[in-house]
Backbone bond lengths (Angstrom), bond angles and torsions (degrees), N, CA, C in turn:
res aa  C-N    CA-C-N  psi(-1)  N-CA   C-N-CA  omega(-1)  CA-C   N-CA-C  phi
1 M - - - 1.452 - - 1.494 107.67 -
2 P 1.226 123.92 132.40 1.467 129.59 -16.58 1.540 112.14 -87.35
3 H 1.326 114.17 163.69 1.464 121.21 177.42 1.524 108.41 -121.97
4 V 1.331 116.13 133.15 1.467 122.42 178.53 1.525 107.23 -116.22
5 S 1.322 116.02 127.70 1.456 121.49 177.95 1.518 108.57 -116.94
6 I 1.322 116.29 118.09 1.459 121.51 -178.73 1.525 108.11 -110.19
7 K 1.316 115.73 120.42 1.456 121.58 176.36 1.527 107.39 -112.92
8 H 1.312 116.26 139.55 1.462 120.99 -174.71 1.514 109.98 -152.56
9 F 1.330 116.26 160.98 1.459 119.84 172.45 1.528 107.66 -65.14
10 P 1.327 118.34 149.79 1.464 121.10 -179.16 1.532 112.18 -60.16
11 V 1.297 114.36 121.40 1.465 123.12 172.85 1.528 106.57 -143.13
12 S 1.293 116.08 157.83 1.455 120.33 177.62 1.530 109.08 -77.04
13 V 1.320 116.79 124.54 1.463 122.19 178.33 1.525 107.02 -123.81
14 S 1.320 115.98 115.47 1.462 119.95 -178.30 1.531 110.66 -73.11
15 E 1.300 115.92 164.66 1.468 120.69 177.53 1.527 110.20 -61.07
16 K 1.323 117.25 -37.80 1.465 121.03 178.68 1.529 110.23 -64.43
17 Q 1.333 117.81 -43.28 1.459 121.57 177.26 1.522 111.16 -61.98
18 K 1.332 117.17 -39.54 1.456 121.04 177.45 1.527 110.61 -63.93
19 E 1.334 116.95 -42.08 1.463 120.89 178.54 1.528 110.88 -60.42
20 I 1.323 116.55 -43.88 1.469 121.45 179.61 1.527 109.92 -64.87
21 L 1.327 116.86 -43.44 1.461 121.36 178.63 1.527 110.73 -60.51
22 V 1.331 116.80 -47.65 1.462 121.41 179.27 1.519 110.90 -60.38
23 D 1.314 117.25 -45.07 1.466 120.46 -179.75 1.526 111.06 -61.37
24 N 1.334 117.07 -45.39 1.469 120.85 -179.54 1.525 111.77 -63.98
25 I 1.328 116.17 -43.75 1.467 119.74 179.72 1.523 110.18 -66.38
26 N 1.328 116.92 -46.23 1.470 120.22 177.45 1.517 111.51 -53.93
27 Q 1.321 116.52 -49.27 1.468 120.35 -177.19 1.527 111.41 -62.95
28 A 1.321 117.05 -40.66 1.465 120.39 179.25 1.527 111.01 -64.75
29 I 1.326 117.05 -42.51 1.466 120.62 -179.39 1.522 110.76 -68.19
30 I 1.315 116.37 -43.92 1.471 120.30 178.84 1.522 109.74 -58.88
31 K 1.321 116.50 -44.95 1.468 120.76 -179.18 1.528 111.56 -66.05
32 A 1.323 117.11 -43.22 1.467 120.78 -175.53 1.525 113.39 -77.77
33 L 1.330 116.91 -38.65 1.459 119.83 -172.55 1.527 114.04 -108.88
34 G 1.332 115.79 -9.27 1.452 119.43 176.97 1.521 114.54 66.21
35 C 1.314 117.15 30.97 1.464 119.73 -179.19 1.528 110.76 -103.08
36 D 1.304 115.42 169.37 1.460 122.46 178.46 1.526 109.84 -81.43
37 E 1.310 116.90 143.38 1.469 121.63 -179.27 1.524 111.63 -57.82
38 G 1.311 117.68 -30.25 1.451 121.54 -176.84 1.513 115.49 -67.83
39 V 1.318 118.00 -13.28 1.472 120.26 -179.43 1.526 112.64 -100.85
40 I 1.325 117.28 -0.82 1.468 121.83 -178.18 1.526 109.80 -89.20
41 S 1.329 116.32 133.38 1.467 121.33 171.49 1.524 108.39 -122.62
42 I 1.329 115.12 146.12 1.467 121.22 -177.14 1.527 108.62 -136.64
43 A 1.330 116.23 130.32 1.463 121.95 176.63 1.528 109.08 -116.43
44 L 1.323 115.71 142.82 1.462 122.43 177.86 1.519 107.18 -125.56
45 E 1.332 116.36 118.37 1.464 120.87 -173.71 1.522 111.44 -131.59
46 A 1.323 115.55 122.15 1.465 120.83 176.22 1.530 109.26 -80.35
47 V 1.321 115.86 133.82 1.464 122.25 178.20 1.529 107.88 -126.71
48 L 1.308 116.35 129.01 1.460 120.26 -179.47 1.534 110.61 -63.46
49 P 1.335 117.32 143.34 1.465 119.99 179.55 1.529 113.42 -53.32
50 D 1.331 117.51 -37.70 1.470 120.50 -179.81 1.525 112.53 -67.08
51 D 1.319 117.22 -20.48 1.463 122.09 -178.53 1.523 113.47 -99.14
52 W 1.332 117.51 -8.15 1.463 122.34 -172.41 1.527 113.06 -56.62
53 Q 1.319 116.95 -49.06 1.474 120.68 -177.88 1.530 111.59 -56.63
54 Q 1.310 115.91 -49.25 1.461 121.04 -174.59 1.525 112.68 -76.76
55 E 1.334 118.08 -40.02 1.460 121.02 -173.68 1.522 114.08 -89.38
56 V 1.338 116.99 -27.02 1.468 119.24 -175.01 1.528 111.94 -121.41
57 Y 1.327 117.35 -59.28 1.461 119.36 -172.00 1.525 112.76 -59.34
58 Q 1.318 116.94 -54.22 1.466 119.66 -176.12 1.530 112.42 -62.94
59 P 1.344 118.96 -54.80 1.473 118.00 -174.49 1.526 115.06 -76.75
60 E 1.325 118.15 -28.48 1.459 118.63 -172.34 1.523 115.13 -110.19
61 I 1.315 117.35 -25.64 1.470 120.08 -178.38 1.523 110.18 -103.29
62 D 1.330 116.75 -55.37 1.461 120.24 -177.30 1.535 111.94 -68.17
63 T 1.311 116.10 -53.88 1.463 120.63 -176.37 1.528 112.53 -65.70
64 K 1.318 117.09 -32.56 1.469 121.16 -177.56 1.527 112.16 -110.25
65 S 1.312 116.55 30.39 1.472 120.15 -176.25 1.524 112.59 -58.73
66 H 1.329 117.40 -28.16 1.468 120.97 179.06 1.535 112.50 -67.56
67 L 1.338 117.25 -14.40 1.465 121.69 179.24 1.511 113.22 -97.30
68 L 1.322 117.40 -12.52 1.460 120.34 -176.71 1.534 110.91 -65.90
69 I 1.325 115.90 134.53 1.465 119.33 171.99 1.529 110.47 -101.90
70 K 1.328 116.22 -8.38 1.453 123.33 169.12 1.514 106.77 -149.33
71 A 1.309 116.37 120.88 1.463 121.73 -179.67 1.516 109.87 -95.80
72 P 1.343 117.14 150.18 1.460 119.84 175.72 1.527 110.31 -72.26
73 N 1.316 116.44 162.31 1.470 119.36 179.08 1.523 112.11 -102.61
74 Y 1.314 116.89 29.06 1.466 120.87 175.68 1.497 111.19 -118.71
């Protein structure tokens, strides 16, 4: 607890960029939820644009829209 899953179109993400992303997400979660950094897990998954609707938008955004704390503008 907690787990963050980030899905994105394929782009090159360096190890340094991943470290910065992890640090920023960790700090935000620690501040918001008051948990220890050791219990946070983060996944980064590239999804092809042609697969986005079926793999991400429909099951995770549309179907679970009541859970979104930030909705996309598309």
